[in-house]
C-alpha positions in Angstrom: 0.2 0.2 -0.1 3.0 2.5 0.9 4.7 1.8 -2.7 1.3 2.5 -4.3 1.0 6.0 -2.2 4.0 7.1 -4.5 2.0 7.5 -7.2 -0.7 9.8 -5.7 2.0 12.4 -5.3 2.3 15.1 -8.8 5.4 14.2 -10.5 8.6 15.9 -8.9 9.3 18.2 -12.4 12.6 19.4 -11.6 14.8 18.5 -14.4 25.5 45.1 10.5 28.0 46.3 8.1 29.0 42.9 7.9 25.4 42.2 6.4 26.1 45.8 4.4 29.0 44.6 2.9 27.6 41.0 2.0 24.5 42.6 0.6 26.7 44.9 -2.2 28.6 41.9 -3.0 25.3 40.3 -3.8 24.2 43.0 -5.8 27.3 42.7 -7.9 27.2 38.5 -8.1 24.3 38.9 -9.9 25.0 42.1 -12.1 27.9 39.9 -13.8 25.5 36.6 -13.8 22.9 39.1 -15.4 25.3 40.8 -17.9 26.2 37.0 -19.2 22.7 35.8 -19.3 21.9 39.0 -21.2 24.8 38.8 -23.3 23.7 35.2 -24.4 20.0 36.5 -24.9 18.8 34.0 -22.1 15.5 34.6 -19.9 16.5 33.2 -16.1 14.3 31.2 -14.3 11.9 33.0 -11.7 12.3 33.4 -8.2 11.9 30.9 -5.8 8.7 31.0 -3.4 9.2 31.1 0.0 8.8 27.3 0.7 11.1 26.8 -2.0 13.5 28.8 -1.2 13.7 27.9 2.2 14.5 24.3 2.4 17.1 24.9 0.1 18.8 27.6 2.6 18.1 25.0 5.4 20.0 22.1 3.7 22.7 24.0 2.3 23.3 26.2 5.6 21.9 23.5 8.2 22.4 20.2 6.6 18.7 19.3 6.8 14.9 20.3 6.4 13.7 22.8 8.6 11.7 21.6 11.5 7.6 22.3 11.0 7.9 25.8 13.6 10.8 27.0 11.4 8.9 26.8 8.2 5.6 28.3 9.5 7.4 30.8 11.2 9.7 31.5 7.8 6.8 31.6 5.5 4.7 33.8 8.2 7.2 36.4 8.3 6.4 39.1 6.0 9.4 41.5 6.5 10.9 42.5 3.5 14.2 41.3 3.6 13.6 38.2 5.3 15.4 35.7 2.8 18.8 37.6 4.2 17.5 38.1 8.1 16.7 33.7 7.7 20.7 32.9 6.2 22.2 35.3 8.8 19.9 33.3 11.7 20.8 29.9 10.0 24.6 30.9 10.0 25.1 32.5 13.8 21.9 32.5 15.6 20.5 29.9 17.0 21.4 27.4 14.4 24.8 28.1 14.6 25.6 24.6 16.1 24.0 23.2 12.6 25.6 24.7 10.5 29.4 24.1 12.0 28.2 20.4 12.6 27.3 20.4 8.6 30.0 22.3 7.2 32.0 19.6 9.1 30.6 17.0 7.2 30.8 18.6 4.0 34.4 19.8 4.4 35.2 16.2 6.2 34.0 14.4 3.3 36.1 17.5 0.7 39.5 16.5 2.7 38.9 12.7 2.7 37.8 12.3 -1.1 41.1 10.8 -2.4 41.5 9.0 1.4 42.9 5.0 2.2 39.1 4.4 3.9 40.4 1.7 5.7 42.9 3.8 7.8 40.7 7.2 7.8 39.1 8.4 11.2 36.4 10.3 10.1 34.9 11.4 13.1 38.0 12.4 14.7 38.8 14.7 12.2 35.0 15.9 11.5 35.4 16.7 15.7 38.3 18.9 14.7 36.4 20.6 11.8 33.5 21.2 14.0 35.4 23.2 16.9 37.1 25.2 13.9 33.6 26.3 12.2 31.6 26.7 15.4 34.6 29.4 16.1 34.0 30.9 12.8 38.2 30.4 12.5 38.8 32.7 9.1 40.0 30.1 6.1 43.5 31.1 5.9 44.5 30.4 9.5 42.2 27.0 9.5 43.8 25.5 6.8 47.5 26.6 8.2 46.1 25.3 11.5 45.1 22.1 9.6 48.3 21.6 7.9 50.2 22.1 10.9 48.6 21.2 14.4 49.0 18.0 15.8 45.3 18.1 16.3 44.5 17.0 12.4 47.0 14.5 12.2 43.9 12.6 11.5 44.3 14.2 7.9 47.7 13.2 6.8 47.4 9.8 8.6 44.1 9.3 6.4 46.5 9.3 3.5 49.3 6.9 5.1 51.7 9.9 5.6 52.6 9.7 2.5 54.4 12.7 0.9 52.4 11.9 -2.5 48.8 10.8 -1.1 49.7 14.4 1.0 50.8 16.3 -1.9 48.1 15.6 -4.4 44.9 15.9 -1.8 46.6 19.3 -0.7 47.3 21.0 -3.7 43.5 19.7 -5.0 41.6 21.2 -1.7 43.6 24.2 -0.9 44.8 25.7 -4.3 41.9 23.3 -6.7 44.7 22.1 -9.0 45.1 18.3 -9.5 49.0 18.6 -9.3 49.1 14.8 -9.0 47.7 14.4 -12.3 52.2 14.9 -13.0 53.0 12.1 -10.5 54.5 9.6 -13.0 55.0 11.8 -16.6 58.8 12.8 -17.0 57.8 16.2 -18.9 54.4 18.2 -19.3 52.7 16.1 -21.6 50.8 15.3 -18.8 49.2 18.6 -18.1 49.3 21.6 -16.6 52.0 20.7 -14.2 55.5 18.8 -14.5 56.9 16.0 -12.8 59.3 17.6 -11.1 57.1 20.4 -9.7 54.6 17.8 -8.4 57.4 16.2 -6.4 58.8 19.5 -5.2 55.5 19.7 -3.3 55.6 16.8 -1.6 59.0 17.2 -0.6 57.5 19.7 2.1 55.9 16.7 3.6 58.6 14.1 3.8 59.9 15.2 7.0 57.6 14.1 9.8 56.6 16.8 12.6 59.0 16.7 15.6 58.2 14.7 18.1 60.0 17.0 20.7 60.6 21.1 20.5 64.2 20.6 21.6 64.8 17.8 18.8 67.5 18.8 16.6 66.0 19.6 13.4 67.7 18.6 9.7 69.7 21.1 7.8 68.6 22.1 4.6 65.3 22.2 3.1 63.3 19.2 2.9 64.3 16.4 0.2 62.6 13.6 -1.3 63.7 10.5 -3.1 62.2 10.1 -6.4 60.6 7.2 -7.1 62.7 4.1 -8.4 65.6 6.3 -8.9 68.4 7.5 -6.6 67.9 10.9 -7.1 66.6 13.4 -4.4 64.6 16.8 -4.8 64.3 19.6 -3.2 61.1 21.7 -2.0 59.7 24.5 -4.4 56.6 26.8 -4.3 54.9 26.2 -7.6 55.1 29.7 -8.4 58.5 30.0 -8.9 58.6 32.2 -5.6 62.2 31.8 -4.1 62.3 29.8 -1.2 64.9 31.3 1.3 65.1 28.6 3.7 65.7 29.1 7.7 67.3 25.9 9.3 65.2 25.1 12.0 62.1 25.6 10.3 58.9 23.2 10.3 58.6 22.3 6.5 54.6 22.5 6.8 54.4 25.9 8.3 56.4 27.0 5.4 54.1 25.2 2.8 51.2 26.7 5.0 52.4 30.4 5.0 52.8 30.6 1.1 49.4 28.4 0.8 47.6 30.7 2.1 49.0 34.4 1.1 46.4 36.9 0.0 48.6 37.5 -3.3 48.3 33.7 -4.5 46.9 33.4 -7.2 45.5 29.8 -6.7 44.2 29.9 -2.9 41.4 32.0 -2.4 40.5 31.7 -5.8 39.9 27.9 -5.0 38.3 28.6 -1.6 35.2 30.8 -3.6 35.1 28.5 -6.5 34.5 25.8 -4.1 32.0 27.5 -2.4 30.4 28.6 -5.1 30.0 25.3 -6.5 28.7 24.0 -3.3 25.9 26.3 -3.4 25.3 26.1 -7.2 26.0 22.8 -8.3 28.5 23.7 -10.9 31.9 25.6 -9.9 32.8 29.1 -11.8 35.3 26.5 -12.7 34.4 23.0 -13.1 35.3 20.5 -12.2 36.5 23.0 -8.9 39.9 21.5 -8.8 40.3 22.3 -12.9 41.6 25.8 -11.7 45.4 26.7 -13.9 43.9 24.1 -16.9 44.7 26.2 -20.4 41.3 24.7 -21.8 39.1 25.0 -18.6 38.2 28.7 -18.6 35.7 30.4 -16.0 32.4 30.9 -16.9 32.3 34.4 -15.4 36.0 35.3 -14.7 35.1 39.0 -13.7 33.3 37.4 -11.1 35.6 35.1 -9.8 38.4 37.5 -9.6 36.0 39.9 -7.4 34.6 37.8 -5.1 38.0 36.0 -4.5 39.3 39.6 -3.8 36.2 40.2 -1.3 36.5 37.3 0.4 40.3 38.3 1.0 39.5 41.8 2.0 37.2 40.4 4.5 39.8 38.0 6.2 38.8 35.2 4.5 35.7 34.9 6.4 33.3 31.8 5.3 30.4 33.0 7.1 30.2 36.3 5.2 31.1 34.4 1.5 28.0 32.4 2.3 25.7 35.1 3.0 27.0 36.9 -0.3 26.2 34.0 -1.7 22.4 33.2 -0.8 21.9 36.9 -0.7 21.9 36.8 -4.5 18.5 36.7 -7.0 20.9 33.7 -8.6 20.9 31.6 -6.1 17.4 32.3 -4.9 15.5 31.3 -8.3 13.5 28.2 -8.8 15.1 25.3 -10.1 11.9 24.3 -12.3 13.2 25.0 -15.8 10.8 27.7 -17.4 12.7 28.0 -21.2 15.0 25.5 -22.9 17.5 27.9 -23.0 18.2 27.8 -19.3 19.5 24.6 -19.5 23.2 25.3 -19.1 24.3 25.4 -15.7 27.1 27.3 -16.5 24.7 30.3 -16.5 22.9 30.0 -13.3 19.9 31.2 -15.2 18.3 28.6 -12.5 19.3 26.8 -9.4 20.1 23.1 -10.5 18.6 20.2 -8.7 21.3 18.5 -6.6 21.5 14.8 -4.6 21.5 15.0 -0.8 24.4 13.7 0.4 24.4 11.0 2.9 24.2 13.0 6.2 21.4 15.2 5.2 19.5 12.5 3.8 20.0 10.9 7.5 19.8 14.5 9.2 16.8 15.3 7.3 14.7 12.2 8.2 15.5 12.6 11.5 14.6 16.3 11.8 11.3 15.3 9.8 10.2 11.8 11.9 11.8 13.5 15.5 12.9 9.8 15.4 16.7 9.5 16.9 18.5 6.1 17.9 19.8 6.7 21.3 23.4 6.0 20.2 22.9 9.3 18.4 24.3 11.3 21.2 27.9 9.2 21.4 30.3 11.6 20.1 32.4 9.0 18.5 29.0 7.7 16.8 30.8 8.0 13.1 33.9 5.7 14.9 31.6 2.7 15.2 30.3 1.1 12.5 27.4 -0.5 14.4 25.6 2.8 14.7 22.8 3.8 12.7 24.2 6.7 11.3 27.3 4.9 10.2 25.3 2.5 8.6 22.8 3.9 6.9 26.4 6.7 5.9 27.7 3.3 4.3 25.3 2.4 2.0 24.8 6.3 0.9 28.3 7.3 0.2 28.4 10.7 -2.0 31.3 12.6 -3.6 31.0 15.9 -2.5 31.5 17.8 -6.1 29.4 15.5 -7.5 26.2 17.1 -6.6 24.4 17.5 -9.8 25.2 14.0 -10.7 24.7 12.8 -7.6 21.8 9.6 -8.3 19.8 6.8 -6.1 20.8 3.5 -7.0 18.3 1.0 -6.9 19.8 -0.8 -3.5 19.3 2.9 -2.1 15.9 3.3 -3.2 15.5 -0.4 -1.1 17.4 0.4 1.9 15.3 3.5 2.2 12.1 1.8 1.6 12.6 -1.2 3.4 15.5 -0.8 5.8 14.8 -0.3 9.6 15.5 3.1 10.2 13.0 4.2 7.6 9.9 1.7 8.7 10.6 2.6 12.3 11.0 6.4 11.8 8.3 6.6 10.7 6.1 4.4 12.6 3.3 5.6 14.9 5.1 4.1 17.9 8.5 5.3 17.2 8.0 9.0 15.1 7.1 11.6 17.7 6.1 13.8 14.6 3.8 11.6 13.1 2.5 11.0 16.8 1.2 14.1 17.4 -0.1 15.0 14.1 -2.1 11.6 13.5 -3.4 12.0 16.8 -3.5 15.9 17.2 -6.6 17.5 16.7 -8.1 19.3 13.2 -9.3 18.4 10.0 -7.3 15.1 7.8 -7.2 17.8 5.6 -5.2 19.7 8.2 -3.1 16.4 9.2 -2.0 16.1 5.4 -1.1 19.5 5.2 1.5 19.0 8.2 3.2 16.4 6.7 3.9 17.9 3.7 5.0 20.9 5.9 7.1 18.4 7.7 8.2 16.5 4.7 9.0 18.5 2.0 8.9 21.8 4.0 5.5 23.2 1.4 2.0 23.2 1.4 0.3 20.1 -0.7 -1.3 21.2 -4.2 -4.9 21.0 -4.3 -4.6 17.8 -6.7 -2.3 16.1 -3.7 -4.1 17.2 -0.7 -7.5 15.7 -2.4 -5.9 12.4 -3.3 -4.5 12.2 0.1 -6.9 13.1 2.0 -9.1 10.1 -0.1 -6.6 7.8 0.7 -7.2 8.4 4.8 -10.5 9.1 4.4 -12.1 10.9 7.3 -15.4 8.6 7.8 -13.0 5.8 8.7 -12.0 4.7 12.3 -9.3 6.4 14.5 -7.1 3.8 14.0 -7.6 2.9 10.6 -6.9 6.7 9.7 -3.6 7.1 12.1 -2.4 4.2 10.0 -3.2 5.9 6.8 -1.4 8.8 8.1 1.5 6.9 8.7 1.5 5.6 5.0 1.0 8.8 3.8 4.4 10.4 6.1 6.1 6.8 5.0 5.3 8.3 0.8 6.5 11.5 0.8 9.8 10.6 2.9 10.3 8.1 -0.4 9.5 10.5 -2.9 11.9 12.4 -5.1 11.5 15.4 -3.9 12.3 14.9 -0.4 15.7 12.9 -2.0 16.8 16.0 -3.9 18.0 20.0 -2.8 16.2 21.9 -5.2 
C-alpha cells in the first residue's frame, strides 16, 4: 500500500556592516550573472517561492530540512528582507551549531575524498572541523592550522602519511589544482604541471613533525627521493617564488604560509570556486579542482576575480561568503526550468537540482520524523560502524563535488523503503512528529498539510491534498486513519522531492 502512495504524489518535474558588505557583494554577483545572461539572450527562471527557497537554504546551511515550527515562522514572516535575515540566523544564530556540524560533514568529505578509507578516522577529523567552524576560524588560519597542528593529524594519517598522497589532496583542496596528475610524467605532456613540480611540492611533507621542540631539526630545505631512482629533489613553491629556507623551520608551516598568502593566485580563488560550486552545483571553474588548466576557463572570470578579492578583504570569512552567495537573486531562483535556454548550468539561469549527501538525507529523516536512536548522542558515532548513522552513511556514500550528478541506486532506494531505520522512524510508535500529527486535533486535510510541511517544507497542491485526503478517508475509524497517515508520511519521505535539494 505504501508503494502505491508514491504514485499519488504529483510528478516532481524539476529536470550590520558585515551584512551591508555581504549585500553589496550579492549585488555585484547578480550584476555579473545578469550581464552574461543578457549577452546570451537567456531569460532567467523566476524567483523561487518562499517554501522552495527556505528548504534549500536550510539544507545548504544546516544540512537538513527545517522543522515544522521554523517553516511556519518563515512563511508567516512579512519582512521584505527576510531571506537575508533568515540566512544570517541559520549561520550565526540559534542554529549556528547545525551550521558548524554540517560544514564539518562537508569538509571532512572533501578532505578525505582521495584517502584510504581503511585507515581514515573520519569521526575524529570531523570533531576537529566542527570546532573550527563553530568558532568561525578564518579560512586562511583554518588551513594553516590543519596543515601544521597535531590536532589535525588524522588528515595526514588518512593518506598514510605518504608525502605524495598528502600533496595530491592538499593541492586539490586548497589550491584547486590536480597536481597529482603530473606524478608519473617526465615532462608536462601529462597536463599543466611537470613531474618535477609535483615532487617539489610533495617534498614539503617528507619530514614528519618533530616529536619534541628540543629535538634537533635537519639542516637545509626538505628533500624527497624520486620513485625508482637514487635521486633527491628539494622543496620549491609552485609559483616559482624563491624558497628562502631557514634551518629549524617546519616545512609544513612554511608551505602553509605560502599557500594562504593573500597574493597566492590560487588560494582565495580555489576557496571561492569551491563554495560557489557547493551552493550552485557547478563551479565558476568546473570541475572545482581544475584551476590553471589552459582549456578550462571560468564561466564568469570577472566575477571570480571580484569575489576572490572580497573574500580576502573580509579576512577569509566563510560565513561572509555564504551570506553573500545566498543573498543573490541567482541563488534565490527556482529550480524549475521555464525555458530551454536555461539548461546550461554554467549560465546560472536557474538553480540546479542537487542530490543530498548521505549526511543531509539521514539528518533530514531524523529532523522530519523526530526519531533518533539512542546512540546518536555518542561523540564518536562515526567511528562505530554498528551505529544506525554509520550503517546508513555506508550505503549512501557520495562525492561532495558532484551534487548534480548524484543519483540514487536501486539498492539505496530499496534500503530507504524497506530498511529498519526508515520503517521504524515512520511508525506511530517511534516517530514523535507523526504521532503528534496523527493523534492531534484538526481535520484529515489539516493533518495531511502538516505532513507535507514536515517532509517537504511546503503545503500540498490542491490535487495532492485531494488525493491524500481521500486515501486517508475521514470517515474511517481513528486507528485506520492514523495508519493511513503513517503511510502518507512514509510515501513523502521516500519521494524524489525529499531526496534532492532543489
